[in-house]
N, C-alpha and C positions, 0 to 999 in steps of 0.2 A: 689327624689321627683320634680314633674314638676309643671309648671303653665300652665293653659289652657286659651289661649287668645279667642278662639271661640269654638263652638261645633265641628268644623271641623279640628282644628289645634292644636296639642300638642307642647307647647313651652318647650324647654330644660330647665334645671335647671340654673339659671343665676349664681348660687354660683360656677359653674364650667366653667364659661366663659373662653374661649381661645382667648386671645389678641395674635394672631399670628403676629409675627414681632417685638414683643416688646422685644423678647430674641432670640437668635440664637442657634440652636442646628442642625446642618446638618446632624447629624447621626441618628437623630429621625424623624419618620413620625407621632408622636403624638403631635408635636407642643410644646408650652411652655404654661403651665397652671398657671393661676393667679387668684385671686378673683376679682370681678368687674363688672361693667355694662357698657354698651355702653352709651355714652352721651344723655342726654335727648334731645328731639326735640327742634329745634332752637326756639329763641324768636320770636314771630310774627313780631317785628319790623324788625327782619333781613330778613324774608320771604318777607316782603314788599320792603326791600332794593333790594333783588333779583329780584323781579318783575319789579321794576323801572330801574334797570341796564340792564335786559334783554331787556325791551321795548326801551331803549335808544340806544342799539346796534342794533336792528332790524335785517335787512338782512345782515348787515355786519358780523355777527357771526353765527355760526353753531355749535350747543351744542350737543355733543355725550355722551350717557350715557350707560355704560356697565350693564349687567343684575345683577352684584353682587353689584351696588351701592344701597346706602339706599334710602328709598322712597322720602325724601325731596330733594335730588339731582336729581332723576329721574323725579320729577315733572317739571324741567326746562330743559329737554332733548328734542331736537327736534326729535331725533331718539334714539331707545334702541336696543341693539343687542349684538352678541359676538364681539370678537376683530376685526376679519378680516372684518366681515359685516360693522362695524363702519368705518373701514379705507376706505373701497370701498365706503361708503356712502359719506365720507368727499371728496374723489376724484371726486364724481359725483356732487358735488357742487362747482364748479370752481369760481363762483360768490361771494362766501363767503371769505372775507378778513381774518376772524381769524376762526380758528377751535378749540374749547375748548373742550379737551378731558377728560371726567370724567371716567377714567380708570387707568390703570398703565403705567409705563414709556415704556415698550417696545411696547404698543398699540400706544402711541403717536408717536414712532419712525416710526412705519408702515405708520400712517397717513402722516408724513412728507415725507416719501419715496414716497407714492402714489400721494400726492397732487402737485399742480403746484408750481414753484418757487415764484409766487407772494402771495401764501397764507402762513399764519403764524400758526403754531400748539401750542397751549398753554396748559400746564398741570398745574392744580390749585395748586398742592403740589408736589415739586419734589422729596419729600420723599415717594411718592407712587411708590414703586417698585413691584417686583415679586419675591418671594423667589425661586421659580423654575427657573426663567430665570436666576437668579443670581448664580445658581448651575453650569452653564457652562460658564466660563470666557474664552475669546478669547485666551490668553496665555495657558490655560489649554487645549483647543481644539487643539491648533497648536502643543503643545507637544504630545497630544494623537496621532495625525496624524503621527508625526515621530516615534511613537512606531509602528504604523501599516507598516510604511515604512520599519523599521528595521525587521519586522516580515515577510516581503515579501508579504503582503496583501493588501497594500493600493491601487495597481493597479486594483484590483478586488473589491473594496469597493466604494460604493456610500453614500455620506452623505445625510440624510434626517433630517431636523430640524423642529420641532414643531413651529407653530406660536408664541408659548409662550417662546421667545428668544430673545436675544438682536439683534439689527441691525448688530453688528460685527459677530455674528454667523450666521445670515442669509447671510451676505457677504462671510464668509469662505465657506458656502455651495455652493453658486453661483460660486465662484472661482474653486471649485472642481466638478463642473458638476452635483450637486445635485438639490434638490427642498425643498419647504416649504410645510407643510401639516397643516391641522386643524384637529380637532377630528372627523369632519364629513367625510373627504376624505383621512384618513390616510391609509386606505386599498389600495385605488387607487394609492397614491403616493408610497407606498411600493412595489406594483406590477410593477409600472413603474420603480422603481429602480432596482428592480431584473431583470427585463427584459434587462436592460443595461449591466448586468453582467452575462448573461447565463440563466436567468429564475430561477423560483422557484425550479427546479429540478437540477439546476447546483451546483456550489460551490461557487458562488459570494455572497458578504456580503452587508449589510447595517450598517452604523454607524447612529444610532438613537439618536437625542439629543432634549431636556434635560430631558424628562420625561420617565423613564425606564417602567413605568406601561403602558402608552398609546402604546409604541413600542411593549412591549411583549403581551398585550391583542389582538392587531390587528394581529400580526404575528402568533400567536396560533389560536386564535378563528375565524379569518377571512381568512387567508392565508393557514392554515393547516400545518404550522411548528409546531415543538415540543418544549417543555420548554428546552430540552437538546440541541436544536439549538440556545438557547439564552445565551449570557453571559454578565455580567455587567462589564462595565469599571469604575473603581473608580479613579478619578483624584487625589485623595490625596495618592495613594499608587504607589509604583515604578511599572512602566509599566502597571498601571491600575490594579495591582493585579492579572495579567493574564499572563500565559507563552505564547511564541510564538506558540505552539502547539495548545493551547486553541483558540487563534485567528485564527489560520487556519481552525480549525474544525467547527468554528462558523459560523452561518448565520446572526444572529442578534447581533450586538454588541451594547448594551444599555448603554447609559450615566447614572451614578448613580445620577439621579435627580428625584424629585417628587414634587407633589403638596401638601403644607402643609394643605391645606384643605380637599382635596380628600383622601390624604394618611391616615388621621385619621380614616376612616371607616374601620371596621373589619368584618370578617365572624361572629363573636359573635353579632355584632349589627343586622345582618340579621336573625340570629336565634332567638334573643330576640323579634324582631318586629314581627316575624311570630307567636311567642307563645302569644303576647299580642293583636294582632289584626288578627281575623279570616278573611281568604280569601284576605289578603293584597297582592297588587302587588308592588314588590320592583324594583325600577327604579334608576339606578345609572349611573354616569359618567364614560366613559373608563379611566380617570386618577386614578380611585380607583385601589387597588392591585388586583391581579389576583384572589386570593380567594374570594374576595368580588364580583367580576364581574361574576365568575363562579356560586356564590350562588344565584345571583340576577336573577329576572325574565326577565327584560329588560335593555338594555345597550345603551347609546347614549349621543351625544353632548349636549350642553346647549340648543340649538334650538330644537333638537329632544326630550328632556324632556319637553319643553314648548309645543310643538305640541302633544305629547302623552297625557298630561293632558287636553289639549284643546279638544282632540277627546275622552276622556274616557267617559263612560257611567255614568249618575247620580247615586249616592249612592254607588259607588265604593270605595274602600280603597287603597291609595297609601303611600309607604314609599319612599321618595326621598333622595338620596345621593348625594348632592351637596351643594353649599354655602347657608347659611341660609337666607339671604336677599331674595334670589330668590325663596327659598321653602316658605317663608312666604308670598311673593307676589302671588305666585300660589295658595296657600291657600286661600287667600282673594279673588282672581279672580274665584275661583271654590267653592262656599259655599256649593253646592250641593254634593260634594264629601268630603271623610276624607282624608286629606293630612298631613302625619306625617313626621318629620325630623328623618332620619335613626339613627343618633347617639343619645345618651342620653344626651349629653352636647353640649353647644353652640359653634359653630364653624364659626364665621364671618371670612371673609379674611380682616384682619386689614389693610394690606397695601392698599388694594382697598378703605377700609373705611376712608383712610386718605383724600380722596377727600369729605370733609365734606361741609355743606352749607356756613360757614364762608370763607373758601378757594375760594369756587365758586364765592361768592359774591364779595370777593377781587379782584378776577380775572377779573370779568366783569365790576366792578367799574373802575379798572385800565385801561382796554381797552377803556371804555367810555371816559376816561379823557385824552387818547392819550398815554398812556404808555403800552408797551407790557410786561407782566412779564411771567417769566418762559417759554420762547420760546424753543421749541424742535427742534434742528438742527442736522441732521445726516451728518457726514462726507461724502464729495461728493464721494469719491472712494467706501466707503462702502455702500453708497446709490446705486451707480450703479450696484454693484455686489449683493447687497440684492434684488434690483428690478429685476435682471435676475433670481434669484431663485424664486421671487414671481411670476414673469411671467410665469415661468416653471409651477408652481402650477396651474395658471389659464389656461394653455394649456393643463392640464391633462383631460382625458375623463370623461365627465359628470359633469365638474365643470362649 
């Protein structure tokens, strides 16, 4: 049973709310299910405190809000966007003494890497992590590279890491001649990487981390490789669960990681929404599973999804497979269209939602009082090599 918030948007049943991050099951892509609701909107007194603290900081602070943040946090953001857009926006504001990043830890790390030494990056809640980024620990990745060395394929392998990774993984990628990518330019990054080791028609390989689905979908649907060209490296198994021959035969070595939000969507969700909503257009993020992406009508990054809804004709119907805060915001922004959430149960990114208004108010009031809370500082060597990988991405064609 569902609740309807407006004529244009169907809200999933709150009894099936998924508080992702409250439990951990890395073997599952369906998250952790438990009964409950998100906290109610903050008290008006807290909103007023937020306004006062923001005004007191003035131009000394620059507040960044990721698309998946709740509305009461977005209300105080100077800029909204995806992770890399926000990091670049921070770097473009050198006069801001403080960068308050309303996102998750790896995003704040990227902001620290790209901003000047005189700027201080603050994450309002240090518990705001990313389950996907945490699925690739640096010691695991270094062990995996040793496996590739032992199999005799490391010299013909280029690492490519998704933006949704720790600074340590970005640094590893930079040290090994690879690049970072976003969901918007993954196909360009992969083509560049393959060109370094003989091209798409050769035998060279890409180690893609940490999201297997983005890597697989990009390689197969945009570069023309086959599913048989892809193998999954599981860091919890000896040698990644792969033989030396499998590694030699592979073109895409995919890290066994996923997004706990996008991994929830299923092909059944697509079938069900098509049966329920005539002429619906299904639009999903490329972090979804391959069977979901191939069943959808359109696939693209968060920014792509926003632009697609902006450009859509009135009275059209859409089912969107991405984080619910964004889908609800899109529905509210487009009352002339029917916007549905692809899944039948709620799927907020709870780690992102740890940046709530109480934490933001605390961070801003602390800064106004002369205290710098929760500063994010990346190790100097990691920052250097991560910057090498990020700069390589910026040098890719079309970026």
